[in-house]
BANU-968267 format. One record per atom (N, C-alpha, C): x, y, z. Coordinates in pm, whole numbers, padded with zeros to 5 digits, always signed. Example, Ala and Ser with C-alpha at 12.3 -4.5 7.8 and 13.67 -1.06 7.14 Angstrom:
% residues 2
+01319-00569+00780
+01230-00450+00780
+01320-00330+00780
+01285-00225+00708
+01367-00106+00714
+01290+00003+00787
This chain:
% residues 358
+00073-00119-00023
-00006-00010-00008
+00067+00129+00031
+00004+00178-00108
+00119+00364-00088
+00038+00491-00079
+00037+00559-00055
-00066+00687-00012
-00100+00727-00114
-00202+00762-00181
-00271+00784-00342
-00275+00660-00381
-00327+00549-00357
-00377+00443-00392
-00525+00412-00408
-00572+00409-00496
-00690+00381-00498
-00713+00237-00554
-00855+00218-00367
-00911+00079-00414
-01071+00084-00378
-01106-00047-00370
-01234-00078-00372
-01290-00125-00250
-01398-00048-00223
-01491-00159-00115
-01575-00262-00123
-01557-00364-00068
-01626-00510-00094
-01750-00478-00071
-01794-00383-00015
-01966-00405+00046
-01996-00310-00013
-01976-00162-00078
-02009-00084-00132
-01999-00051-00278
-01855-00136-00324
-01886-00120-00464
-01792+00005-00504
-01758+00118-00361
-01698+00233-00398
-01578+00229-00426
-01516+00371-00501
-01375+00370-00482
-01363+00484-00371
-01220+00425-00293
-01167+00471-00124
-00967+00502-00175
-00975+00648-00191
-00836+00678-00197
-00754+00706-00058
-00627+00638-00061
-00557+00626+00087
-00488+00758+00027
-00525+00850+00164
-00468+00998+00164
-00320+00947+00214
-00326+00944+00334
-00212+00877+00471
-00253+00742+00462
-00097+00683+00497
-00102+00552+00605
+00003+00558+00710
-00034+00544+00805
+00086+00590+00933
+00021+00449+01031
+00134+00444+01117
+00166+00373+01199
+00119+00432+01349
+00073+00334+01441
+00057+00413+01576
+00199+00347+01645
+00223+00466+01718
+00314+00473+01835
+00292+00488+01958
+00264+00423+01983
+00148+00440+02146
+00027+00543+02106
+00008+00683+02183
-00099+00738+02129
-00084+00825+02006
+00055+00804+01935
+00079+00936+01819
+00107+00853+01704
+00039+00914+01584
+00063+00882+01449
+00142+00892+01374
+00220+00772+01336
+00364+00806+01260
+00334+00795+01072
+00377+00876+01008
+00337+00914+00863
+00432+00756+00821
+00409+00692+00720
+00488+00575+00674
+00481+00592+00506
+00531+00605+00455
+00594+00590+00252
+00508+00467+00250
+00526+00347+00240
+00400+00243+00261
+00388+00081+00356
+00331+00067+00332
+00271-00096+00416
+00258-00192+00345
+00324-00323+00376
+00333-00437+00293
+00259-00549+00348
+00223-00703+00316
+00154-00812+00376
+00231-00814+00522
+00097-00797+00634
+00157-00853+00790
+00125-00655+00868
+00137-00561+00803
+00185-00447+00893
-00008-00430+00867
+00010-00366+00998
-00102-00299+01085
-00082-00149+01063
-00208-00103+00982
-00145+00056+00973
-00312+00100+00963
-00310+00230+01022
-00423+00359+01013
-00443+00411+00839
-00548+00411+00821
-00519+00488+00679
-00708+00596+00715
-00642+00713+00770
-00751+00805+00806
-00835+00854+00711
-00948+00895+00710
-01057+00985+00591
-01102+00862+00478
-01112+00783+00536
-01187+00736+00440
-01335+00772+00418
-01404+00739+00342
-01494+00833+00297
-01642+00688+00362
-01685+00602+00305
-01811+00518+00375
-01717+00333+00390
-01631+00360+00471
-01568+00210+00488
-01634+00165+00686
-01648+00073+00715
-01690+00015+00836
-01581-00077+00871
-01590-00092+01016
-01495-00181+01063
-01551-00350+00962
-01484-00423+00959
-01554-00549+00870
-01499-00561+00689
-01475-00481+00680
-01502-00450+00520
-01351-00431+00435
-01369-00522+00297
-01193-00508+00265
-01215-00464+00156
-01096-00383+00177
-01049-00334+00016
-00938-00435-00093
-01004-00378-00193
-00907-00434-00287
-00884-00361-00425
-00822-00411-00553
-00804-00377-00627
-00954-00337-00685
-01019-00414-00714
-01065-00416-00827
-01253-00463-00705
-01240-00444-00595
-01356-00496-00527
-01478-00592-00505
-01389-00706-00578
-01438-00840-00594
-01392-00924-00447
-01350-00893-00367
-01304-00962-00292
-01312-00924-00164
-01400-01007-00063
-01475-00961+00070
-01463-01071+00171
-01330-01087+00265
-01313-01124+00338
-01426-01159+00454
-01477-01270+00543
-01525-01288+00683
-01461-01199+00749
-01516-01126+00825
-01472-01068+00923
-01423-01125+01046
-01361-01094+01120
-01260-01171+01188
-01395-01162+01306
-01399-01314+01444
-01494-01309+01506
-01455-01233+01645
-01548-01180+01646
-01581-01045+01778
-01599-01100+01913
-01574-01075+02005
-01655-01121+02107
-01736-01033+02174
-01914-01124+02189
-02008-01053+02242
-01997-00952+02375
-02089-00859+02268
-02055-00756+02433
-02131-00809+02528
-02106-00782+02691
-02187-00825+02805
-02216-00747+02934
-02184-00591+02889
-02177-00502+02977
-02276-00419+02941
-02403-00423+03000
-02507-00367+02959
-02467-00184+03086
-02516-00076+02996
-02521+00053+03115
-02625+00150+03004
-02669+00199+03050
-02769+00280+03007
-02729+00443+03024
-02794+00458+02929
-02682+00619+02881
-02853+00787+02854
-02802+00870+02894
-02900+00957+02858
-02829+01073+02857
-02844+01217+02779
-02792+01299+02766
-02816+01423+02879
-02698+01515+02968
-02719+01568+03070
-02812+01681+03040
-02824+01736+02903
-02970+01819+02877
-03056+01753+02793
-03177+01748+02794
-03279+01629+02765
-03283+01746+02578
-03254+01829+02599
-03236+01907+02441
-03141+01821+02347
-03083+01761+02426
-02944+01697+02334
-02949+01511+02284
-03100+01508+02360
-03093+01386+02299
-03114+01324+02149
-03155+01379+02098
-03110+01360+01921
-03013+01368+01878
-02906+01456+01950
-02749+01456+01883
-02680+01346+01979
-02738+01315+02057
-02701+01206+02098
-02686+01052+02064
-02837+01034+02038
-02862+00959+01922
-02779+00901+01799
-02775+01032+01738
-02707+01045+01644
-02577+00993+01651
-02503+01025+01779
-02350+00988+01765
-02360+00848+01798
-02465+00786+01898
-02462+00684+01918
-02458+00572+01834
-02536+00578+01745
-02559+00519+01577
-02423+00544+01508
-02375+00620+01496
-02228+00605+01420
-02120+00564+01514
-02089+00581+01635
-01990+00488+01748
-01984+00354+01724
-02121+00318+01700
-02160+00158+01709
-02105+00109+01541
-02147+00161+01475
-02108+00114+01295
-01993+00114+01311
-01910+00219+01401
-01762+00211+01405
-01705+00104+01452
-01790+00045+01544
-01712-00017+01682
-01833-00156+01704
-01823-00258+01576
-01889-00362+01627
-01896-00398+01742
-01817-00381+01838
-01796-00442+01961
-01879-00423+02065
-01979-00270+02028
-02116-00170+02083
-02197-00216+02046
-02301-00255+02099
-02469-00250+02091
-02522-00144+02176
-02612-00027+02033
-02702+00051+02078
-02849-00014+02082
-02908-00028+02211
-03053-00069+02189
-03136+00072+02294
-03242+00068+02221
-03378+00140+02287
-03492+00074+02319
-03500+00112+02471
-03624-00022+02540
-03753+00093+02566
-03857+00036+02444
-03992+00103+02417
-04078+00166+02608
-03981-00032+02680
-04068-00008+02804
-04014+00046+02887
-03865+00065+02927
-03855+00157+03009
-03785+00270+02975
-03809+00294+02835
-03761+00450+02836
-03656+00481+02819
-03545+00394+02766
-03401+00431+02830
-03359+00356+02700
-03227+00409+02702
-03107+00383+02582
-03028+00342+02620
-02972+00180+02562
-02915+00107+02654
-02757+00061+02591
-02667+00097+02614
-02526+00020+02549
-02433-00072+02604
-02427-00155+02538
-02384-00295+02583
-02251-00308+02540
-02156-00281+02575
-02021-00305+02542
-01920-00385+02612
-01778-00392+02576
-01690-00482+02612
-01646-00481+02799
-01658-00322+02843
-01606-00314+02938
-01605-00144+02999
-01553-00103+03120
-01553-00004+03165
-01498+00114+03089
-01344+00102+03024
-01299+00153+02930
-01354+00217+02821
-01391+00117+02798
-01460+00158+02602
-01608+00236+02628
-01615+00215+02719
-01750+00337+02764
-01747+00466+02788
-01620+00461+02891
-01555+00571+02923
-01522+00698+02826
-01450+00573+02687
-01372+00609+02563
-01521+00708+02501
-01645+00617+02542
-01740+00656+02408
-01791+00815+02475
-01836+00842+02625
-01882+00938+02670
-01788+01020+02587
-01652+01019+02612
-01511+01133+02625
-01571+01193+02445
-01584+01092+02359
-01535+01114+02185
-01686+01167+02191
-01812+01139+02260
-01934+01194+02277
-01921+01400+02258
-01847+01376+02383
-01830+01510+02408
-01747+01593+02350
-01644+01543+02269
-01553+01620+02185
-01564+01642+02097
-01684+01524+02039
-01691+01535+01889
-01828+01648+01848
-01877+01641+01959
-02081+01660+01920
-02061+01783+02024
-02015+01785+02148
-02001+01887+02281
-02119+01836+02345
-02176+01729+02284
-02330+01632+02451
-02241+01580+02524
-02267+01637+02659
-02286+01606+02772
-02322+01470+02794
-02307+01364+02844
-02401+01244+02869
-02365+01185+03027
-02458+01132+03043
-02378+01031+03160
-02448+00897+03248
-02432+00838+03252
-02435+00681+03312
-02565+00709+03399
-02674+00588+03356
-02815+00580+03506
-02802+00410+03522
-02850+00380+03594
-02867+00270+03619
-02975+00215+03529
-02907+00079+03470
-03031+00006+03422
-03176-00047+03454
-03308+00026+03396
-03350+00002+03468
-03439-00179+03450
-03469-00275+03492
-03487-00386+03526
-03665-00466+03472
-03666-00481+03324
-03820-00506+03305
-03892-00558+03397
-03951-00593+03468
-04016-00673+03588
-04142-00700+03543
-04220-00783+03582
-04356-00834+03576
-04436-00791+03650
-04570-00841+03653
-04662-00860+03731
-04752-01005+03707
-04760-01089+03833
-04846-01222+03767
-04957-01238+03897
-05084-01351+03885
-05168-01321+04008
-05132-01516+04005
-05176-01525+04181
-05113-01683+04225
-05279-01735+04248
-05389-01655+04248
-05503-01732+04247
-05616-01665+04176
-05763-01742+04202
-05852-01633+04067
-05914-01592+04175
-05962-01447+04081
-06086-01406+04187
-06162-01311+04122
-06302-01259+04188
-06429-01190+04085
-06418-01041+04118
-06438-01014+04082
-06454-00853+04056
-06564-00793+03981
-06631-00696+03986
-06768-00614+03977
-06734-00459+03909
-06739-00430+03718
-06683-00289+03722
-06845-00216+03672
-06870-00122+03745
-06961-00051+03705
-06858+00096+03670
-06926+00147+03589
-06939+00268+03549
-07076+00357+03499
-07099+00420+03562
-07188+00532+03545
-07173+00682+03583
-07211+00764+03438
-07192+00885+03467
-07323+00960+03425
-07414+01069+03423
-07496+01165+03396
-07480+01259+03417
-07463+01306+03281
-07416+01452+03295
-07533+01539+03231
-07632+01540+03207
-07775+01559+03145
-07770+01523+02987
-07841+01496+02922
-07883+01417+02765
-07845+01288+02851
-07719+01253+02699
-07742+01083+02699
-07625+01104+02833
-07626+00952+02894
-07509+00968+03012
-07468+00828+02966
-07345+00796+03031
-07305+00635+03014
-07309+00530+03102
-07273+00420+03072
-07374+00297+03164
-07278+00139+03102
-07184+00114+03176
-07113+00010+03157
-07096-00062+03287
-07166-00223+03242
-07160-00264+03397
-07116-00401+03345
-06998-00515+03458
-06979-00638+03363
-06951-00723+03551
-06956-00833+03531
-06843-00902+03598
-06769-00983+03545
-06624-01017+03593
-06492-01056+03532
-06443-01122+03668
-06388-01280+03577
-06260-01361+03683
-06160-01338+03608
-06069-01350+03712
-05925-01349+03676
-05845-01478+03718
-05795-01590+03644
-05734-01668+03708
-05587-01696+03637
-05464-01751+03726
-05333-01739+03690
-05333-01911+03575
-05234-01850+03475
-05235-01978+03425
-05144-02043+03388
-05049-02126+03326
-04909-02150+03332
-04822-02043+03280
-04660-02053+03379
-04577-01947+03327
-04542-01951+03155
-04551-01840+03096
-04556-01779+02945
-04677-01800+02826
-04775-01860+02899
-04884-01850+02809
-04956-01743+02814
-04917-01613+02876
-04930-01453+02823
-05126-01459+02895
-05166-01374+02767
-05334-01348+02855
-05438-01363+02735
-05513-01442+02816
-05664-01472+02736
-05780-01402+02771
-05913-01449+02660
-05982-01399+02751
-06119-01458+02690
-06187-01481+02752
-06344-01551+02740
-06445-01509+02779
-06571-01531+02682
-06666-01462+02684
-06774-01543+02710
-06867-01556+02834
-06936-01681+02930
-07089-01603+02921
-07064-01528+02850
-07248-01395+02925
-07339-01503+02793
-07458-01502+02911
-07549-01598+02793
-07704-01536+02859
-07745-01531+02741
-07901-01426+02750
-07863-01329+02723
-07774-01257+02662
-07783-01130+02622
-07800-01018+02704
-07699-01013+02835
-07726-00965+02912
-07595-00859+02941
-07539-00873+02789
-07472-00774+02773
-07425-00799+02582
-07488-00720+02524
-07480-00710+02425
-07383-00765+02335
-07306-00847+02212
-07198-00902+02170
-07123-00759+02124
-07189-00648+02087
-07049-00541+02054
-06978-00486+02164
-07039-00485+02309
-06976-00451+02447
-06916-00549+02473
-06859-00668+02437
-06791-00798+02471
-06642-00747+02478
-06604-00691+02325
-06460-00675+02273
-06416-00566+02362
-06490-00462+02390
-06458-00327+02464
-06384-00358+02581
-06446-00459+02649
-06422-00497+02773
-06325-00559+02790
-06271-00686+02688
-06137-00732+02693
-06060-00646+02671
-06087-00516+02589
-06006-00363+02574
-05944-00316+02668
-06050-00298+02762
-06019-00222+02900
-05929-00329+02957
-05957-00432+02992
-05842-00508+03074
-05717-00539+03014
-05703-00544+02847
-05575-00535+02816
-05478-00442+02835
-05586-00319+02858
-05494-00176+02900
-05515-00160+03030
-05558-00211+03118
-05522-00170+03263
-05397-00314+03321
-05380-00401+03207
-05307-00508+03283
-05142-00476+03227
-05163-00341+03161
-05014-00268+03115
-04935-00199+03219
-05047-00182+03348
-04983-00121+03426
-05046-00176+03604
-04935-00272+03641
-05020-00347+03761
-04980-00290+03896
-05051-00339+03992
-05081-00244+04119
-04961-00238+04169
-04889-00335+04231
-04759-00358+04294
-04634-00291+04223
-04628-00251+04147
-04460-00122+04089
-04519-00066+03943
-04669-00078+03888
-04685-00043+03779
-04649-00122+03653
-04605-00265+03674
-04513-00372+03577
-04644-00411+03529
-04637-00438+03368
-04710-00502+03305
-04718-00661+03379
-04905-00692+03341
-04913-00793+03441
-04936-00928+03297
-04884-01025+03339
-04899-01106+03255
-04962-01260+03292
-04954-01383+03203
-05008-01518+03245
-05112-01527+03315
-05249-01442+03254
-05352-01486+03371
-05493-01496+03231
-05594-01575+03295
-05693-01554+03165
-05805-01485+03266
-05890-01393+03136
-06003-01340+03185
-06104-01373+03157
-06216-01353+03222
-06360-01409+03194
-06483-01336+03247
-06567-01311+03110
-06666-01223+03145
-06760-01294+03127
-06853-01306+03284
-06952-01389+03258
-07116-01344+03323
-07095-01178+03351
-07261-01166+03402
-07255-00976+03391
-07348-00924+03398
-07314-00775+03360
-07446-00732+03339
-07452-00602+03265
-07600-00527+03231
-07575-00391+03166
-07667-00386+03113
-07656-00237+02977
-07807-00180+02984
-07776-00048+02944
-07860+00060+02904
-07900+00077+02788
-08021+00050+02717
-08049+00085+02596
-07956+00204+02514
-08017+00317+02628
-07950+00468+02592
-07795+00491+02594
-07780+00493+02698
-07665+00527+02771
-07530+00430+02799
-07580+00288+02726
-07472+00223+02709
-07321+00223+02642
-07241+00207+02578
-07125+00197+02510
-07025+00180+02491
-06966+00148+02404
-06833+00095+02360
-06704+00130+02483
-06703+00291+02510
-06641+00289+02592
-06634+00325+02764
-06777+00302+02795
-06768+00280+02902
-06788+00145+02965
-06825+00038+02849
-06791-00112+02877
-06628-00123+02888
-06579-00052+02820
-06429-00039+02817
-06382-00031+02935
-06400+00139+03005
-06376+00204+03116
-06433+00081+03236
-06560+00009+03233
-06592-00055+03347
-06531-00184+03301
-06512-00261+03238
-06351-00398+03191
-06248-00354+03273
-06198-00253+03273
-06078-00163+03351
-06094-00158+03515
-06207-00114+03539
-06231-00131+03668
-06212-00241+03741
-06298-00353+03670
-06365-00447+03712
-06192-00563+03751
-06103-00540+03606
-05977-00576+03640
-05891-00529+03731
-05906-00433+03774
-05790-00384+03904
-05861-00405+04022
-05980-00400+04041
-06050-00505+04165
-06028-00597+04210
-06060-00685+04082
-05974-00817+04119
-05822-00842+04120
-05742-00804+04052
-05605-00821+04067
-05598-00790+04210
-05635-00689+04271
-05610-00647+04403
-05642-00772+04504
-05721-00839+04460
-05782-00987+04544
-05734-01121+04477
-05623-01107+04371
-05573-01249+04337
-05457-01264+04389
-05438-01226+04457
-05300-01256+04541
-05170-01182+04422
-05104-01114+04380
-05038-01039+04302
-04919-01056+04355
-04777-01112+04231
-04657-01113+04287
-04563-01022+04146
-04468-01036+04209
-04371-00933+04127
-04276-01085+04016
-04263-01074+03919
-04179-01167+03870
-04040-01094+03798
-03907-01165+03780
-03788-01067+03747
-03747-01184+03632
-03654-01115+03545
-03602-01201+03409
-03495-01278+03483
-03492-01404+03382
-03391-01473+03431
-03333-01527+03364
-03165-01493+03322
-03086-01516+03242
-03018-01635+03231
-03003-01727+03124
-02928-01889+03095
-02806-01830+03074
-02747-01869+03199
-02587-01796+03206
-02466-01920+03216
-02365-01933+03090
-02293-02013+03072
-02141-01907+03086
-02051-02031+03186
-01932-01974+03249
-01779-02011+03206
-01727-01997+03174
-01610-02081+03071
-01458-02057+03171
-01411-02164+03290
-01362-02045+03344
-01224-02209+03322
-01074-02155+03353
-01000-02275+03465
-01010-02353+03571
-01029-02473+03606
-01066-02526+03709
-01006-02472+03821
-00910-02382+03868
-00883-02362+03975
-00971-02262+04010
-01025-02162+03963
-01123-02066+03972
-01294-02159+04016
-01280-02251+03993
-01405-02330+04029
-01466-02251+04162
-01450-02274+04267
-01525-02314+04374
-01589-02144+04380
-01436-02013+04365
-01466-01870+04366
-01546-01796+04316
-01592-01888+04138
-01657-01831+04078
-01808-01882+04095
-01849-01999+04148
-01942-02038+04203
-02016-02018+04322
-01930-02004+04409
-01951-01905+04517
-02040-01761+04509
-01942-01701+04403
-01986-01580+04366
-02136-01576+04266
-02168-01669+04211
-02292-01702+04115
-02426-01716+04243
-02400-01800+04327
-02478-01804+04430
-02506-01712+04526
-02406-01630+04531
-02441-01469+04594
-02530-01431+04548
-02531-01399+04428
-02556-01338+04308
-02761-01416+04293
-02752-01473+04378
-02947-01544+04369
-02914-01649+04248
-02766-01715+04217
-02775-01759+04090
-02827-01930+04149
-02891-01993+04037
-02936-02153+04067
-02825-02231+03954
-02719-02317+04034
-02645-02382+03936
-02690-02499+03879
-02683-02523+03736
-02755-02624+03677
-02670-02730+03662
-02552-02726+03625
-02447-02867+03605
-02302-02791+03592
-02203-02843+03562
-02089-02829+03508
-02064-02928+03389
-01980-02901+03307
-01890-02960+03169
-01740-02976+03201
-01672-03055+03165
-01529-03043+03203
-01489-03066+03044
-01450-02945+02992
-01377-02945+02828
-01216-02904+02830
-01164-02956+02786
-01004-02951+02751
-00914-02832+02878
-00948-02939+02996
-00846-02870+03058
-00955-02748+03217
-01087-02679+03107
-01177-02565+03138
-01288-02639+03218
-01342-02605+03266
-01450-02609+03312
-01606-02500+03259
-01711-02577+03246
-01811-02465+03167
-01935-02526+03293
-01975-02362+03340
-02072-02381+03451
-02227-02341+03385
-02291-02444+03421
-02435-02382+03355
-02563-02306+03467
-02564-02211+03456
-02673-02151+03608
-02769-02081+03515
-02870-02040+03602
-02964-01950+03610
-02968-01832+03703
-02931-01708+03639
-02912-01597+03729
-03039-01449+03722
-03112-01417+03808
-03179-01278+03806
-03083-01187+03721
-03177-01121+03619
-03073-01012+03519
-03000-00909+03610
-03116-00872+03724
-03053-00732+03819
-02940-00776+03896
-02903-00908+03881
-02743-00960+03967
-02654-00962+03859
-02643-00925+03709
-02564-00981+03633
-02487-00877+03621
-02527-00738+03646
-02476-00575+03629
-02312-00621+03685
-02180-00553+03601
-02078-00539+03646
-02004-00708+03666
-02110-00809+03636
-02001-00942+03607
-01896-00959+03581
-01919-00879+03416
-01772-00937+03345
-01653-00857+03382
-01695-00756+03500
-01571-00675+03540
-01558-00755+03658
-01631-00822+03716
-01582-00947+03868
-01525-01060+03809
-01586-01111+03660
-01521-01250+03649
-01387-01209+03603
-01352-01135+03560
-01208-01057+03492
-01129-01068+03634
-01158-01031+03706
-01050-00976+03831
-01011-01122+03886
-01150-01211+03920
-01175-01335+03968
-01071-01439+03894
-01097-01426+03782
-00973-01525+03695
-00868-01490+03674
-00846-01390+03672
-00680-01322+03648
-00724-01314+03442
-00843-01247+03393
-00904-01217+03279
-00912-01336+03225
-00932-01475+03293
-00920-01620+03200
-01075-01660+03156
-01123-01623+03250
-01335-01621+03251
-01378-01576+03141
-01451-01642+03062
-01553-01563+02992
-01709-01632+03035
-01796-01544+02965
-01946-01615+02983
-02016-01558+02919
-02123-01610+02862
-02230-01548+02767
-02350-01557+02873
-02473-01486+02842
-02606-01519+02890
-02698-01474+02777
-02808-01494+02802
-02970-01498+02715
-03067-01504+02786
-03178-01452+02764
-03288-01454+02836
-03334-01562+02790
-03375-01600+02931
-03444-01728+02916
-03638-01765+02989
-03647-01704+03071
-03754-01699+03114
-03825-01600+03243
-03913-01586+03309
-03970-01491+03457
-03984-01600+03548
-03928-01566+03683
-03984-01631+03810
-03982-01514+03896
-04029-01565+03992
-04109-01505+04143
-03994-01411+04160
-04040-01310+04216
-03911-01250+04310
-03913-01257+04429
-03817-01321+04522
-03842-01317+04660
-03888-01236+04716
-03963-01236+04813
-04016-01134+04909
-03952-01015+04951
-03893-01031+04999
-03735-00949+05036
-03699-00807+04953
-03644-00897+04838
-03597-00815+04714
-03737-00725+04618
-03857-00806+04638
-03993-00756+04596
-04044-00635+04667
-03993-00632+04801
-04011-00515+04879
-03924-00345+04856
-03856-00425+04807
-03726-00308+04782
-03752-00248+04639
-03792-00348+04521
-03848-00284+04404
-03919-00194+04417
-04035-00262+04463
-04161-00195+04464
-04168-00019+04508
-04064-00034+04648
-04024+00047+04746
-03990+00178+04657
-03896+00162+04541
-03800+00207+04489
-03920+00303+04349
-03996+00197+04328
-04065+00220+04184
-04130+00329+04276
-04240+00343+04377
-04352+00471+04403
-04238+00558+04400
-04107+00557+04492
-04045+00679+04517
-04029+00743+04414
-04031+00701+04274
-03940+00731+04158
-04115+00824+04131
């Protein structure tokens, strides 16, 4: 390679002219006249090249990108000044494009932007570059856990919505029963109305009212999952009944039934695999247990041990750093969401208490 050489990007088909060729000496970039096979060099100011792209004379070569480690260090980020949120979003998208070991995601449920990186140093670099390149000051905040709520027993309740404000009023009245279902089955609705005590056109609004109310439970305002709702009785008014009135009645009935149905909090459980040299087994297993983890088994592979466990997501923040320090940088782990489980009472009280204080 020499400065001035024109190459073609295999991904885009666009021509890229090499301006400078540099070698990094610590933090300093030193210009060189050429580079040959095996050299590691820096080529600044290419127009449209990303990590993993291949440049060649004809653009017909595209080498598979090198395998990269999975980022497992999540932190939430937000702009100090709310007016800079759009600028921050643009910068993060560009940063993630240039560094494939960083993932950026936006959770509509928790309303947070979450960076998943390799560790503290990478995140600190991101914050520094953001301020340097865009003038936007960003800060890290705790990642919110997407808890859920569910019920442990069946309950019945009445929803009665009556409003009279002159002219046509509003009248909706229903009785519903909610009951728990198997974990992961979600929500289902059944109509057991007979004899037309509630006309068919008002059944769907009751369902809609229950669905809407279930988006915010009574323990911490989290979504209510894994239950069946049945409407089995009620009444209507020839003139005053409306879809909106029955939707509100369904919502009222659900909230009242939820309070009677022994609600509880659920937390996301992660399936975790930790690969470590055998001498660190005791320390690592003890650490997993201290994080409320449940060891499911262990496998020996070529002098290393693989530990299989289920660990609450809330206990996994900072684990990448802790594992490195416990294993002298030789431990690796992967994790993925598996299922929801009931939160221990002492933890649930802390979560709902902090949620109410917000």
